[in-house]
Structure formats: C-alpha cells, structure tokens
FIVO-241539 format. One record per residue (C-alpha): residue number from 1; x, y, z. Coordinates in steps of 0.001 Angstrom, whole numbers, plus 524288, in hexadecimal, padded with zeros to 5 digits. Layout:
BEGIN
{rec NUM,{X,Y,Z}} ...
END
This chain:
BEGIN
{rec 1,{9708D,AEDEE,ABFA8}} {rec 2,{96EFC,AF0C6,AB144}} {rec 3,{96493,AE650,AAFED}} {rec 4,{95CF9,AEBF2,ABB76}} {rec 5,{95D7E,AF983,AB568}} {rec 6,{958AA,AF3F7,AA895}} {rec 7,{94D37,AED76,AAF83}} {rec 8,{949AF,AFA1D,AB659}} {rec 9,{94A27,B016F,AA983}} {rec 10,{94136,AF774,AA321}} {rec 11,{93772,AF9B1,AAE14}} {rec 12,{938C0,B0859,AAC79}} {rec 13,{93F26,B09DE,AB9C3}} {rec 14,{94B88,B1164,ABCE2}} {rec 15,{9576B,B091F,ABFC4}} {rec 16,{95DF0,B1217,AC982}} {rec 17,{95518,B1013,AD530}} {rec 18,{95C2F,B0CE8,AE1D2}} {rec 19,{95C83,AFEC4,AE604}} {rec 20,{9563B,AF7E5,AF157}} {rec 21,{95E49,AF595,AFD8B}} {rec 22,{96839,AEAA9,AFD41}} {rec 23,{961C0,ADF37,B0482}} {rec 24,{96E8D,ADCCB,B0BA5}} {rec 25,{96F11,AEA90,B10F8}} {rec 26,{966E8,AF080,B1BCE}} {rec 27,{96586,AFDE0,B158F}} {rec 28,{961E7,B0277,B07E6}} {rec 29,{96D5B,B056F,AFF34}} {rec 30,{9705F,B13D8,AFEE1}} {rec 31,{97113,B1B47,AF24B}} {rec 32,{97BCC,B24C0,AEF02}} {rec 33,{97209,B2CC1,AE73C}} {rec 34,{96A2F,B35AA,AF053}} {rec 35,{95EFF,B35BB,AE684}} {rec 36,{95CDC,B2747,AE8EC}} {rec 37,{95C1F,B283E,AF7B9}} {rec 38,{94D45,B29B2,AF7BA}} {rec 39,{94C12,B1C11,AF246}} {rec 40,{953C4,B15CF,AFD58}} {rec 41,{94A61,B156F,B08CE}} {rec 42,{95154,B160E,B15C5}} {rec 43,{94BC6,B09E5,B1C5B}} {rec 44,{94FFF,AFC87,B174B}} {rec 45,{94740,AF0AB,B15C2}} {rec 46,{94AA9,AE27F,B18D9}} {rec 47,{95396,ADC71,B0EB4}} {rec 48,{94906,AD29C,B0AD6}} {rec 49,{93F21,ADD37,B07B7}} {rec 50,{93B04,ADF10,AF987}} {rec 51,{94586,AD8CF,AF13C}} {rec 52,{949BB,AE012,AE520}} {rec 53,{93CEC,ADF1E,ADDB4}} {rec 54,{93919,AE772,AD222}} {rec 55,{92B05,AE278,AD233}} {rec 56,{9229E,AE070,ADE39}} {rec 57,{9153E,ADA6F,ADBEA}} {rec 58,{90A56,ADCBC,AE5B4}} {rec 59,{8FE55,AD418,AE4CD}} {rec 60,{8F270,AD6B6,AED25}} {rec 61,{8EBBF,ACA6B,AF1BF}} {rec 62,{8DD5D,AC8A8,AEE7A}} {rec 63,{8D486,AC93B,AFA61}} {rec 64,{8C932,AC045,AF6C6}} {rec 65,{8C1BB,AC2F4,B035E}} {rec 66,{8C200,AD18D,B012F}} {rec 67,{8BE51,ACFDB,AF2F0}} {rec 68,{8B28D,AC748,AF651}} {rec 69,{8ADBD,ACF70,B01CC}} {rec 70,{8B12B,ADC8B,AFBDF}} {rec 71,{8B950,AE043,B07B8}} {rec 72,{8C6D5,AE623,B0894}} {rec 73,{8D0E1,ADCCF,B0E44}} {rec 74,{8DF1B,ADEED,B11C9}} {rec 75,{8E7F5,ADF29,B05FC}} {rec 76,{8F27B,AD4F7,B03F8}} {rec 77,{8FD61,AD5AA,AF9F6}} {rec 78,{907B6,ACC81,AF4B8}} {rec 79,{9146F,AD322,AF101}} {rec 80,{91BF7,ACBBE,AE69A}} {rec 81,{92836,ACCDA,ADE6B}} {rec 82,{9287C,ACCE3,ACF95}} {rec 83,{9281B,ABDF6,ACF71}} {rec 84,{91B53,ABDCD,AD6F4}} {rec 85,{921B7,AB8BC,AE366}} {rec 86,{91BD8,ABE1D,AEFD5}} {rec 87,{925BB,AC57A,AF7FF}} {rec 88,{91CC5,ACCDE,B0154}} {rec 89,{90EB8,ACCC2,B05FC}} {rec 90,{90724,AD8D1,B0A7F}} {rec 91,{8FB24,AD8F0,B133C}} {rec 92,{8F2CA,AE4B2,B169D}} {rec 93,{8EF3E,AE70B,B24C3}} {rec 94,{8E330,AEF96,B2683}} {rec 95,{8D68E,AEF51,B2E1C}} {rec 96,{8C97F,AEBC5,B27FC}} {rec 97,{8C3BC,AF92A,B2B2C}} {rec 98,{8CE3C,B0024,B2337}} {rec 99,{8CCCF,AF6E3,B17B1}} {rec 100,{8BE01,AF88E,B17BD}} {rec 101,{8BC72,B0719,B19F9}} {rec 102,{8C966,B0CE3,B1580}} {rec 103,{8CAB9,B0376,B0A16}} {rec 104,{8D6AA,B0688,B01C0}} {rec 105,{8DAAF,B11F2,B0A7A}} {rec 106,{8DC01,B092F,B166C}} {rec 107,{8E7B7,B0961,B1F48}} {rec 108,{8EF11,AFC98,B1FB2}} {rec 109,{8FC1D,AF5F4,B2183}} {rec 110,{901E2,AECBC,B1772}} {rec 111,{90B94,AE2E4,B1CA7}} {rec 112,{914DB,ADCD4,B12D8}} {rec 113,{91B47,ACFFD,B1687}} {rec 114,{9253A,AC77E,B0FAE}} {rec 115,{9233D,AB90C,B0CC2}} {rec 116,{927B0,AB554,B1A64}} {rec 117,{91D18,ABDE8,B2082}} {rec 118,{9267F,AC874,B2531}} {rec 119,{92111,AD639,B23EA}} {rec 120,{92A41,ADE7E,B1BB5}} {rec 121,{9222B,AEA7F,B182E}} {rec 122,{9171A,AF1A9,B1EE8}} {rec 123,{90EC8,AFB50,B173D}} {rec 124,{90651,B0480,B1F5C}} {rec 125,{8FB3F,B0BF1,B18F5}} {rec 126,{8F3EB,B1617,B211A}} {rec 127,{8E60D,B1AAF,B1E3B}} {rec 128,{8E72B,B25FD,B14C5}} {rec 129,{8DFD3,B2CDB,B09E2}} {rec 130,{8E062,B29DA,AFB71}} {rec 131,{8DAE7,B358A,AF44B}} {rec 132,{8E00D,B40AC,AEC1D}} {rec 133,{8D6C7,B495E,AF402}} {rec 134,{8DE0F,B4681,B00A6}} {rec 135,{8EC80,B486B,AFDFB}} {rec 136,{8F0E5,B49D3,B0C1E}} {rec 137,{8EF00,B3BEF,B1128}} {rec 138,{8F22E,B32EE,B05CF}} {rec 139,{8F675,B24C1,B05D7}} {rec 140,{9031C,B2077,B0C46}} {rec 141,{909F2,B13B0,B0F65}} {rec 142,{914BA,B10B3,B1912}} {rec 143,{91E58,B05F5,B1565}} {rec 144,{925B0,AFEB3,B2007}} {rec 145,{9304C,AF4F6,B1C92}} {rec 146,{93340,AEDE7,B2510}} {rec 147,{926EF,AF031,B2D30}} {rec 148,{92918,AFB38,B36C8}} {rec 149,{932F1,B0243,B2E1A}} {rec 150,{92D31,B0CA8,B2527}} {rec 151,{93467,B0D0A,B182C}} {rec 152,{92B1F,B141B,B0EF0}} {rec 153,{91E0E,B1AA2,B0CA7}} {rec 154,{914EA,B1B6A,B010D}} {rec 155,{90D3A,B2822,B00C0}} {rec 156,{9029B,B2C9F,AF787}} {rec 157,{9048A,B3A24,AF1AB}} {rec 158,{8F962,B42DE,AED90}} {rec 159,{8F747,B442A,ADEFA}} {rec 160,{8EA7C,B47B0,AD81F}} {rec 161,{8ECE1,B3ED3,ACC62}} {rec 162,{8F62B,B3384,ACF3B}} {rec 163,{8F842,B2A87,ADAE1}} {rec 164,{9058F,B2E3D,AE04F}} {rec 165,{90D66,B28CE,AEB99}} {rec 166,{91B07,B2A08,AF124}} {rec 167,{923E1,B1FDE,AF724}} {rec 168,{92A94,B25C1,B02F5}} {rec 169,{935B3,B215F,B0B91}} {rec 170,{934B4,B1FA1,B1A49}} {rec 171,{93638,B2E5C,B1C14}} {rec 172,{92AC3,B30DC,B12C8}} {rec 173,{933A0,B3679,B0853}} {rec 174,{92EBC,B341C,AFA80}} {rec 175,{93770,B2AFC,AF295}} {rec 176,{92E8D,B264F,AE78C}} {rec 177,{92177,B297F,AE16F}} {rec 178,{916B7,B2084,ADCA4}} {rec 179,{90D9B,B25AC,AD227}} {rec 180,{90169,B1E67,ACE0E}} {rec 181,{8F88E,B1FD9,AC234}} {rec 182,{8ECCE,B28D9,AC184}} {rec 183,{8E39E,B1D1F,AC0A5}} {rec 184,{8E659,B117B,AC97F}} {rec 185,{8DAA8,B08F9,AC63B}} {rec 186,{8E2DB,AFF49,ABE4F}} {rec 187,{8D6DE,AF972,AB7CE}} {rec 188,{8DDEB,AF3BA,AAC17}} {rec 189,{8EC6B,AF508,AAECB}} {rec 190,{8F739,AF6CC,AB8AE}} {rec 191,{8F82C,B02F6,AC11B}} {rec 192,{905FB,B0833,AC305}} {rec 193,{90AEE,B10F4,ACDE9}} {rec 194,{91836,B1622,AC9D6}} {rec 195,{92304,B179F,AD3E3}} {rec 196,{92AD9,B23CE,AD0C8}} {rec 197,{935AB,B2C2E,AD61B}} {rec 198,{93195,B3802,ADE08}} {rec 199,{9324A,B4114,AD249}} {rec 200,{92A27,B371E,ACA79}} {rec 201,{93409,B372B,ABF59}} {rec 202,{9380D,B28EA,AC098}} {rec 203,{92F8F,B1CDB,AC22D}} {rec 204,{93699,B1260,AC9FB}} {rec 205,{92BC6,B084D,ACB28}} {rec 206,{91D39,B0632,ACC06}} {rec 207,{91281,AFFC9,AD3E0}} {rec 208,{908BD,AF91F,ACAE4}} {rec 209,{8FB32,AF426,ACDD9}} {rec 210,{8F97F,AE8FB,AC44A}} {rec 211,{8EC74,AE765,ABD92}} {rec 212,{8E749,AD9ED,AC110}} {rec 213,{8DB63,AD9A9,AB844}} {rec 214,{8CDB2,ADF53,AB8F9}} {rec 215,{8C7A1,AD461,AC10C}} {rec 216,{8D28C,AD460,ACB15}} {rec 217,{8D287,AE333,ACC4F}} {rec 218,{8C3CA,AE454,ACE17}} {rec 219,{8C07A,AD874,AD660}} {rec 220,{8CC3F,AD7E0,ADF75}} {rec 221,{8D519,AE169,AE675}} {rec 222,{8E15B,AD970,AE3A0}} {rec 223,{8EBBA,AE1BB,ADD06}} {rec 224,{8F916,ADED9,AD753}} {rec 225,{90430,AE89F,AD781}} {rec 226,{911F7,AE92D,AD26F}} {rec 227,{91CCF,AF1D2,AD7BC}} {rec 228,{92733,AF440,ACD61}} {rec 229,{933CE,AF9E6,AD2D5}} {rec 230,{94268,AF944,AD051}} {rec 231,{947BB,AED29,AD701}} {rec 232,{951CB,AF521,ADE7A}} {rec 233,{94832,AFF1C,AE3E3}} {rec 234,{94976,B0110,AF283}} {rec 235,{94155,AF6CF,AF980}} {rec 236,{93AE9,B00E8,B025D}} {rec 237,{9356C,B0794,AF642}} {rec 238,{93064,AFA64,AF190}} {rec 239,{929BD,AF895,AFEC1}} {rec 240,{9234C,B05E2,AFD50}} {rec 241,{91EB1,B0251,AEF9E}} {rec 242,{91870,AF5D9,AF4D3}} {rec 243,{91146,AFE47,AFEBD}} {rec 244,{90D4E,B07C1,AF3F7}} {rec 245,{907D8,AFC56,AEC51}} {rec 246,{8FEF5,AF8C4,AF7C0}} {rec 247,{8FAA7,B06EE,AF8F5}} {rec 248,{8F716,B07A7,AEA88}} {rec 249,{8EF2B,AFB3F,AEBCC}} {rec 250,{8E739,B0122,AF6DB}} {rec 251,{8E596,B0E5B,AF056}} {rec 252,{8E2DC,B0AE4,AE236}} {rec 253,{8DFF5,AFC67,AE066}} {rec 254,{8D959,AF756,AECB1}} {rec 255,{8CBD5,AF427,AE7B7}} {rec 256,{8C2B7,AE8AE,AE64E}} {rec 257,{8B56E,AE589,AE0A3}} {rec 258,{8AF14,AEA15,AED41}} {rec 259,{8B4F2,AF780,AEB9F}} {rec 260,{8B0D7,AF9C0,ADD83}} 
END
C-alpha cells in the first residue's frame, strides 16, 4: 500500500481515492466515508472489465481510403495497456450522410469489444451543438457497460474560456470535472485535459492527446491519447473517461488534409 501511495505521489495524484470493485464480488465495495460515495457508481461491471490500469492508451487507426479520397470514414480505435498490448477495440457506427454533412458533430455509436469479440462498452453520442454561443444543447455521451446498462454520462458544460465537462453517474449526478486548456490545437506538444474533483481543488488524473509530429497531425486524422488515472479508480469512471477521450477526438482533433 505504501508503495502504491508513493507512486501516486510521484505522478502528482492523491493516494486516497477509492478502489475499483473486487473482481470476485458482484457489487462495488462500499465506503464508510460518505464523502467517497460519489465515486462508487451504483451499477457494477463484469469482473473482467478494465483491469487495474493506471495508463490506458488509445490509438486511432489510420484510414488510408479516407485520407486519399478526402472523405470522412468511421473511426476505429485500439485500446491498449501501458505495455502496448491491445485489450479492447472500438468501432464507430454512423451513417455516411452524418459523417459528410454533420462532420465532427455527427451522432454515432461506438462499440468497444474485447479480444474475443465480446462487446463490453457502448458509447452513444447524439447530435448536439458545440459552440459557446449555444449553451443549452451542448455535447453529451451516454456510457453503457455492459451494453444496455447505463453507468455514466459525459456532459459538456458552458464556459466562455475553457473546455469543461463533467463525468456523471447513471442518475446524472456530477462526480468529477474535466478541464481542458484554452488552446487545443496541440501543434507542437501534448494537450492535457485534467480530471478534477467537483470543486476543482484536486487533480486526480488527465486525458492527454499526444503530439505525433507535424506530418502526422496535418496529413492524417490518426490521433494517440493517454488516460492517466489511479490504478484503483472505479472502473465505471475509467469507462466514462474512455468515452470522454472519444468525444475530445471528435470535438478538437478530428481533422485531415481535406479539412484544412
């Protein structure tokens, strides 16, 4: 336990976050501290879902056909652990009309499967606005894990200066905030979205868009992300952060040479 706390402190993360559910139990472990209850989402996930990882790497696959023709194709992502081993694969389901005319605002469903092909997470994104001039119908994601069971939401919050989002439980109660930088272009470096407590006093993790080089950024729409979290963070929150990562890709980084 002491070594885990020391690792969290080296990463600048608090060491007192509640743990993920015991894989041998059917329900998340309860906390005797009422202040920690918001972290324990009420609906459990399968025991095989999201092992205790403190780094989740998301790699978008290059779509050569779309790059050559200048068209928008369905996104595909590999989800890997810190060793680069693929643990999940995500595929976007959307119609060509939405990809062509709604572009990055398009409604879609992302289906995440494990290495055996079993769907473990479903991320639903409705068609919504993405503008500080329209604060009443901003971006939102619904996270289902397993499919058919809603465990979390990711909702954009209006702010005139910074991109801000909240992670919500199944009852749409805010449990965490995500705060991005003022500039998200990431031309010559990583772009970090910090995951904070509701009062924004503590940073418990971050979602980073890794800079992959000028040529890769300009000529392809393939992005690489890293989700840095405490290893014992509730797995439903990790699922929501994976969904948030997809949302950020659509909102801030989904571009290609055809769109410049």
